[in-house]
N, C-alpha and C positions, 0 to 999 in steps of 0.2 A: 504494500500500500504506500501511497505518497506520504511523505513526512512533512509536517507543518510546524514551524517554530513560532507558535503564537498561543495565547490562552484560548480555551474553548470558547467559541462564539456560536450563537444560534444561527441555523442555516435557513434561508428562505430563497428558493430558486424558482424562477418564473418560466413558464412555457414560452417558446419563441413567438407564439401567435398573439402575445399581449403587447406587441409594439409594432410600429411600422418602420420599415427599413428604407433608407434612401436608395432609390432605384439604381443610382450609380454604383452603390456598394453591394448590390445583390450578388454579383459574381463572387465576391469575397465572402459574404455572409453564408453563401451556400457551400463554400469550400470547407468541408469537414472530413477530409480524407483521413484514412488511417495512417498514422505515423509509424515509422520503423523503430520500435523499441527505444524511444527517447529516454534520456536520463540527464540529471544535472541539478544544479541549484538555481532557483529563480527567486528574485526579491520583489516584493509588492510594497512599495513605499508611498504612503498617503500623506497629505499635507497638514491636516488640522483636525481638531475635535469640536470645532464650532458647530459642525453639522454631525448628526448621528449616523449619517448614511454610510460612512466608511466602515464602521464596525458592524452595523446592522445589515448592510446590503452589499457593498462593493466587495469586501474581502470574502464573505461567505460565497458569493457568486464565483469569484476567482478560485477559491479553494475547492469548490464543488467540481468545476470544470477541469482543474488540474488533476484532481483525484480520478476523473474518468479517463483522461488522455495520457497521463504519465504516472504510472504507479511507482516508478523508481525515481521520482523527482523529490527534492526537498524544497519547500517554500518558506521563505523568510518574510515575516510581516512586521512592519514598523509604521508608526504614525508620528510625525514631527511636531504635532501640536502647535502649528503656526510659526515655528522657529526655524529660520533659514539655516543657522549654524548647526542646529540639531539634525536637520535633514541631510546636510553635508556629511556629518559624522555617520549617520545611518547608511548613507550611500557608500562611503569609504569602507564601512564595516561589512557591508554586503559583498563588496569586491574581495575583501580580505578573507571572507568565508567561502569564497569560490563561486560566487554567483556568475553564471554565464549570460543571463538575461535579467535586466532590471526594468520593472514596470514602475514608472515614476510619474506621480501627480505632484508637480512642483509647488512648493510654497511661494517661490518667486521665479517666474518664468524666465526672467533675464539672467539671474545668477545661476540657473540650472544649466545654462549653455556650457559653462566650464566643466560641469559634471559629465555632460554628454561627451565632450571632447576627451576627457580623461578616460572614461570607460571605453570608448571606441578605440583609443590608443592601446588598450590592453586586450582588445578583441572581445569586449563585452558589449552585447546588443542592448540598446535602450529603447523601450516602448514608452513614448509620451502618452499619458493617460488623462483623459478629461480636459486637462489644460495643455495647450500646445507650448512648444519651445521655439518661438519664431526665429531667433537669431542663429541657431545652429540646427541643421537637420538631424533629427533623431532617426532611428532605424525604422520606426513605425509610429503612427499616431492613431489612437482609438478613442472615440468620444461621441457624445451627442452633438448635433449641429447647433453649436452655441449661438452663432449669429441668427440662425433660424428661430431659436428659442426667443431671443430678444424681440425679433420682429413679430413673432406670433403673440406674445403676451401684450405687446403694445397695440397691435391691430385688434385683438380681442377686446381690450379696454375701450378703444375708440368706437368700435361697433356698439358696445354696450351704452356708451354715452349718447351716441346718436339715436339709438333705439329709444332712449329715454328723453330725447329732445333737449339735451343739455346744450345751450347755445355756445357757439365757439368764440363769441366776442365779449363774454362777460366773465372771464377768468382763464384759468390754464391749469397745467399739470406740473407736478413735481416728479423728478426722475432720481431714483435712489439706485445708484450703480453698485457693483461689487468692488473688490479690492483693486487698487491701482497697480499692484504687483502681479496680478493674475491675468495672463493673456486671454484666458477664456472669458473673464469678466469684460475685457476689452471688446471681445467679439459680441457678447450679449449687449453691451452698450451700443455698439455700432448697429446691431439689429434693431434696438429700440429706436434709435434715431431714424432709421429707415421706416419703421412702422408708424412713426409719428409725423413724418415729413409732409405728407399730403393730407393730414387729418383736419387741418384748420384750427386745431387747438395749439396755443403757444405753450412753450415750456417756461414756467416761471423761474425755476432754478433746478440745478442738478448737483449731485454730490457723489464722489467716489468714496465708498465706505472702507476705511482701513481694516484689513483682515476679515472683511465681510461681517464685522462684529455688530450684532443687533443693537446693543446699547449705544454705539456710535451713530448708527442710523437713527435711532430714536432721538438722540440729542440734537442731531441736525434738523430732523423734521420738526421738532418742538420749536426751534428757532424760526423755521419757515411758517409755522402756524401763527406765531406772533406777528410775523412780517406780512403775511398775505391773508390769513384767516379765511373769510368766505369766498375769496377768489379761487381757492383750490377746489377744482372739480374732480380730480382724480390723481392717483399716484402710481407711476410705473416703478415698482420695486423689482430688482433683478433676481431675488430669490426669496424663499419663505422666511428666512431669518431677518432680512432687511424689511420684508413686508410686515412681519410680526412686530418689529421695532417701530415701524411707521404707525401701525394700528394702535400700539400702546401710547404713542405720543398724542394721537388724536383723542383717545379716551381720557388721558391725563389732563388734556386741555378742555375737556367737557364738550367736545364737538359731537353733535347729534342732529341728524344722522351722519354717519361716517361717509366720506367720499369713497368710491370704489378703489381698492388697492390690489395690485397684482402680486404674483409670487412665482416660484419656480422650485421644483424638487418633490412636490406632493408629500411633504412630511405629515405625520399624523396631526401635529398641532395645526398646521395650515389647513388641512382638510376639515378639521373641526371648526376652524374659523369660517370656512366656506359654509359649513352646515349651519352655523349660527348667524350667517349673513354679514360677518365683519370683514371677510376677505372676498374679493370677486373671483379671482382665478389663480391657478397654479399650473405647473407643467408636470405631467406624469412621466417620470424618468426611472423605469425599472433598472436600477444600476447593475443588478446582477447580470443582465444581458450584455452590457458593455464589458463588464469584468470577465465574463465567459469568453467574449471575443478576444480580449487581451490575452487570456490563457491560451487560446488556440494559436494566436500569433507567436506567443512565447515558445510553445511546444514546436511550432514550425521551425523556429530558429534553432532549437536544440536538436531537431532532427535533420538539420541541413536542408530543409524544404520550406524556405520562407514563403509565406502566402503572398499572392499578388494582389495589388490594389488597383482599382480603376480610377481613383482620384488622387490628387496630390495637393497637399497644403503645406506651405512653408518649406517647399522642396522635400517633403516627407511623404512617403506612401501612407495613405490614410483610409480609415473606415469611419463613416459617420452614420449615426442612427437618428431618425426623426421621431421625436416624442409627440404626445398629444396634449393639447390645452384642455384643462379641466375647469368647469364652472359648476354651479349647483345643478344646472340642467343635465349635465352628462356625468356627474360624479358617480352615480350608481353604476352606469354602464362601464366607465373607464377604470374605476377603482374597486368597487365591490364585486361586480360580476366577473372581473378578471383576476380576482383574489389577490390584489396587491395589498389591500388592507382588509381585515375582517370587519363585518358589520358590528360585531360585539365590541371590538376595540374602538371603532369610530364613534359609536352611539352610546358610549357609557355616560352615566351621570346626566349632567344638564344638557347634553346633546341629543338625548333620546327624542324629544319632541321635534327638534329640527330634522332629524332623520326620518321620522314618520311623514313629515311634510314632503320629503323627497322620495317617498316610497321605499325607504330602506328599513328593514326589520330583521330581527334574528330570533 
């Protein structure tokens, strides 16, 4: 059996029919050929613990697929907890432990370039995961379509505002972006700009949230509420953490009703905010699927049979997955029916009545 250097973590693995795949990547996604007795050490290095996804979803998905494809492989798992220096130490440690492939979700996309160069000079393959490394080509890049995510959440919000006949000339939007050191956040930001460009709604102000930290997003939004108050007709927040911080700021300021707020990641907390009517949308990103794709690429490198890609980003062979926008209207279909979150977990306590209104029961 494959060996895993990590504490026991609960596993939740999704069927591949629970997401939509970028058509350009279908050739790669369908490539699940049998590898010739691969073996070796693979490191899975994640960036932070501000989101629960890495321990709850990404690593379990990677671990499960590695266990299927490479019974004689050792998997090293580390999380840098948002610390660039710590991730560098973990990266160096992985190489010293004999890792032949490193799956890296960088804390800082720019500083990660030196890690890629160093690893490649030693014959170690680097798979950029979730966040790209723009300045130096990795050996592969596996992620959701981050620019597409930004565009989708923005367009979804704009459509909602127009359906509710919110005038374009009597206010505007706030934009709460992700970390300025995260290249994926930059792609989401670019997508948001594209999604808002022809909307007719002006952007009152925008903010790049250091470390994606919800308290920092909350603090900035609080200042904008003081500044703009009733002019704010909606907020495009780049993920559920910054969205949750945004909602907390409005509630603390006594704003009622809340303007619609976006999100991204489909965390349980965000889904419950959608059930309660406090958050407008999120993005369903079954991270186990992308993690499993990274495992297939890693095993391909170990086998000497690297998987081909039909798209290239930042001079790096890439595979992108296209996730779904989730609102109250399709939450049951996208989340409950696809078993991404159980109705029991979603509808506990004060969320039971909201679930009933959405036709969700257990």
